[in-house]
C-alpha positions as CSV (number, residue, x, y, z in Angstrom):
1,X,-6.3,1.5,-17.2
2,X,-3.3,2.9,-19.0
3,X,-5.6,5.1,-21.1
4,X,-7.3,6.4,-18.0
5,X,-4.0,7.3,-16.4
6,X,-2.8,9.1,-19.5
7,X,-6.0,11.0,-19.8
8,X,-6.0,11.7,-16.0
9,X,-2.4,12.7,-15.9
10,X,-3.0,15.5,-18.3
11,X,-5.1,17.1,-15.6
12,X,-3.5,16.0,-12.3
13,X,-0.4,14.1,-11.2
14,X,-0.1,10.4,-12.1
15,X,0.0,9.2,-8.5
16,X,-3.2,11.1,-7.7
17,X,-4.8,9.6,-10.7
18,X,-3.8,6.0,-9.8
19,X,-4.7,6.4,-6.1
20,X,-8.2,7.3,-7.2
21,X,-8.6,4.9,-10.1
22,X,-11.3,2.2,-10.3
23,X,-8.4,-0.3,-10.0
24,X,-7.5,1.1,-6.6
25,X,-11.0,0.0,-5.4
26,X,-10.5,-3.6,-6.3
27,X,-10.2,-5.2,-2.9
28,X,-9.4,-8.9,-3.6
29,X,-6.7,-10.9,-5.3
30,X,-3.2,-10.3,-6.3
31,X,-2.4,-7.7,-9.0
32,X,0.8,-5.9,-9.8
33,X,1.3,-3.0,-7.4
34,X,-0.5,0.2,-8.3
35,X,2.1,2.1,-6.3
36,X,5.2,2.8,-8.3
37,X,6.8,5.6,-6.2
38,X,10.2,6.1,-4.7
39,X,10.0,3.0,-2.4
40,X,8.9,0.7,-5.2
41,X,11.2,-1.7,-6.9
42,X,10.1,-4.5,-9.2
43,X,12.7,-6.9,-7.7
44,X,10.4,-7.2,-4.6
45,X,7.2,-8.1,-6.6
46,X,7.4,-11.8,-5.9
47,X,8.2,-11.3,-2.2
48,X,5.3,-8.9,-1.9
49,X,3.0,-11.5,-3.6
50,X,4.1,-14.2,-1.3
51,X,3.7,-12.1,1.9
52,X,0.3,-11.0,0.7
53,X,-0.8,-14.6,0.1
54,X,0.5,-15.8,3.5
55,X,-0.8,-12.8,5.5
56,X,-4.3,-12.4,4.0
57,X,-4.8,-14.7,1.0
58,X,-4.4,-11.4,-1.0
59,X,-7.5,-9.9,0.5
60,X,-7.2,-6.1,1.1
61,X,-10.1,-6.1,3.5
62,X,-8.8,-8.9,5.7
63,X,-8.9,-8.5,9.5
64,X,-7.4,-10.7,12.1
65,X,-9.7,-12.3,14.7
66,X,-7.0,-12.2,17.4
67,X,-5.3,-8.8,16.9
68,X,-5.6,-5.5,15.2
69,X,-3.8,-6.9,12.1
70,X,-5.5,-5.6,9.0
71,X,-5.4,-5.4,5.3
72,X,-3.5,-7.4,2.7
73,X,-0.2,-7.1,4.5
74,X,-1.7,-7.5,8.0
75,X,-0.3,-4.3,9.5
76,X,-1.1,-4.0,13.2
77,X,-3.6,-1.1,12.8
78,X,-3.2,0.0,16.4
79,X,0.6,0.5,15.9
80,X,1.0,1.2,12.2
81,X,-1.7,3.5,11.0
82,X,-0.2,6.8,12.1
83,X,3.4,5.7,11.4
84,X,2.6,4.6,7.8
85,X,0.7,7.8,7.0
86,X,3.6,9.8,8.4
87,X,6.1,8.0,6.2
88,X,3.9,8.3,3.1
89,X,3.5,12.1,3.8
90,X,7.2,12.4,3.8
91,X,7.4,10.9,0.3
92,X,4.5,13.1,-0.8
93,X,6.3,16.2,0.3
94,X,9.5,15.2,-1.4
95,X,7.8,14.2,-4.7
96,X,5.0,16.7,-4.7
97,X,2.5,14.0,-5.7
98,X,-0.5,15.9,-4.5
99,X,-1.7,13.2,-2.1
100,X,-0.9,14.7,1.4
101,X,-4.5,15.5,2.3
102,X,-5.7,12.1,1.1
103,X,-3.0,10.4,3.2
104,X,-3.8,12.5,6.3
105,X,-7.5,11.3,5.9
106,X,-6.3,7.7,6.1
107,X,-5.5,8.3,9.8
108,X,-9.2,8.2,10.4
109,X,-9.8,4.9,8.6
110,X,-8.8,1.4,9.6
111,X,-6.1,0.0,7.4
112,X,-8.4,-2.6,5.8
113,X,-10.5,0.3,4.5
114,X,-7.5,1.8,2.7
115,X,-7.7,1.1,-1.0
116,X,-5.3,-1.1,-2.9
117,X,-3.0,1.8,-3.9
118,X,-2.5,3.0,-0.3
119,X,-2.0,-0.5,1.1
120,X,0.6,-1.3,-1.6
121,X,2.2,2.0,-0.9
122,X,2.3,1.3,2.8
123,X,3.9,-2.1,2.1
124,X,6.7,-0.8,-0.1
125,X,7.3,2.1,2.3
126,X,7.6,-0.2,5.3
127,X,9.5,-2.8,3.3
128,X,12.0,-0.1,2.5
129,X,13.9,-2.0,-0.2
130,X,14.3,-5.0,2.1
131,X,15.4,-3.1,5.2
132,X,11.9,-3.5,6.7
133,X,11.8,-7.3,6.1
134,X,11.8,-7.9,9.9
135,X,8.2,-6.7,10.1
136,X,7.2,-9.9,8.3
137,X,9.7,-12.3,10.0
138,X,7.0,-14.9,10.7
139,X,5.7,-15.0,7.1
140,X,8.4,-14.0,4.6
141,X,10.7,-17.0,5.0
142,X,10.4,-19.1,1.9
143,X,9.1,-16.2,-0.1
């Protein structure tokens, strides 16, 4: 993967390359976050892993049978899809990562259809260096 990123980065920005990499299309199982942007910090990796496991058994395509909760982090699709894309677009504008149009397109896709990169990015954006921990109050204790 690193070689692909280096080769790709010569042509386009690294976040664009990672967001469209084959690894981003791997839907199951825990892996280190593909997202490494402004909201990412490695100190939250274990918390992220625990939340993912508790929410979806680390399945990016997971869907709740009793609500609109979707994806690896079980965001309520009906409430979060537009908000998450709005927050990610703010970061894209600030960092000029070249992903604004791709992020806007996510508004037309259920969260469980977002690839690994975008779901990880959504988690770290909502987690907001721990300030968003309340969104996982039911599952994060003990993580």
